[in-house]
N, C-alpha and C positions, 0 to 999 in steps of 0.2 A: 475788801467789797466783793458782795454776792452780784454772780452774774444779770447781765441786763438783758432782757430779751424786747427788741423789738417784730414789726411786724407789718403787714399791709397786707389788708383787704379787701376785694371789688368784683368787679362782675362784668366779664370782654361786653361792651357795646357795638362793637362790628367786629367781621373778622382782620382787623387790623388795631382797633382799639381797646383799650383795658381805661376803665376808670375807675382806679383804685382812691384808701382813705390812710394817711397816716397818723394816726393819734387826731388831731383835726383839722387837718389836712387833707387837698383836693388832691391825687394827683390823674392829671388826663396822658395819658401815654399811647402816642399814635406813630402811627408809619409819613413818609412824605405822601404826596399825589405818585411820584416817578415808583414808589412802591405798593401802589394800590392804595392808600391809606387819606385820610380829610386831611392831615397835617396839621389839626388840631392841638398835637405836643408835641414834645422831645419823642424822639423814638427812645426804644429799650435800652439802646446799646450807649445813646446823648446819655443816658440818666446812670449809667456808671459812669460814664465819662464824667458828667455834674459829682457825681455822688465822689470822688474820688479829687474832685479839686476842693470842692465843699469840705471835705474831710482834711486835706491837706492845711487848706486856711487855720481848720481850728487849733490843729496840732501843733503848725508854724505859729500860731498867735500865744499857743501856752507854752510853747520850748521857748521862745524868745526874751517871754515874759522871766522864768525862771533860769536863764541866761544870762540875765541884765538888761537888755535892747529892747527897746520900741520899736513896732514896725507901724510908722504911718500909712500906709499901704501895700497891700498885697497883689501883683498884678500876676493873674493867674491861668496860663495855656492851654491847654488837653487835649492830645487826638489820636485817633489810632486808625492803623488798617485791616476793615475785614475783607476780605473777598465773599461775597455773599452765594457762593456757586452751590454749597454745600446747603445753609440755609434755604436757597430758593429750588432745592433737590435736581439741582440742573449736575453734578460732580461731587463726588464724593474725594478728591486727587488735595482738597486740604480742609483745615479745620475750619467749623464754622462761628469759631469766635476772633478777639484781635488776633493779630500777627503779634503785633507792640503797640506799647504805650508810652507817648511823652508828653512827660509833662516840664512845660516850663516854667522857671518864680521867675520875679522882679520885684522883691522886695526892696522899699523905700524905707532908709534908714540910715541912722547914721555908725552905725557898728561897722567893723572891718572885715575885708573877705573871709581871712579867716577865722573870723566869728560866727562867719554865714556855714564856711563849710562844714565846723563846727553840727552849729544850728543843722542845716539840712540832712546830715549822718543821723542825727535822732530824730528828725523827721520824718526820713523814711524808718526809720526801727521802730517808731510807735504807731503812725498812724493805721485806725483798724484798713480800711478798705485796701491799700498798697498791700499788708499785709493777706489779702482774700487774693486779691488780684495776684499776685504771686507766687502763691501757697496754695496747695489742693484745699478744699475744702469737706466736708462731708452733707452731702443734697441728698435727701429723699425725696422724691415724688411721689405721688399717690394719688388714687382716680378712682372714685365714688360713681353709684349709676344711682341718681335719685328716682324714684317711683311714686308715680301715682298712684295712691289705692284708691280707688270713687266706688 
């Protein structure tokens, strides 16, 4: 299969809010009031965590089917620790991103623990979001100045 391209495009509606579109879906990204936002949506790092949980959900069900068992329900909890000092410009002593991310899975299934251990190993290896969080990915950022030619 050839590469798939995914994209999001949108506009900053305030200093803390971005409204984007992914396919036909509207995404509202905002900061909580404690970080001077209006709390009208999850913040960027919460979207990362949600994306990780959503990806594990999809891959988890796919792998379960391949291994011949059914997951009736998959409870997922994901959290991460960030020191906001670099993001806020207070200090450069720590990195801006997550120090760690912890994902807990509690599948409701009749599969044995041995099967679930194998399942988890395959899910970890095949989840694209986990791969991006665990490995360096080339990121190119550019800026362009728009000129008003009146």
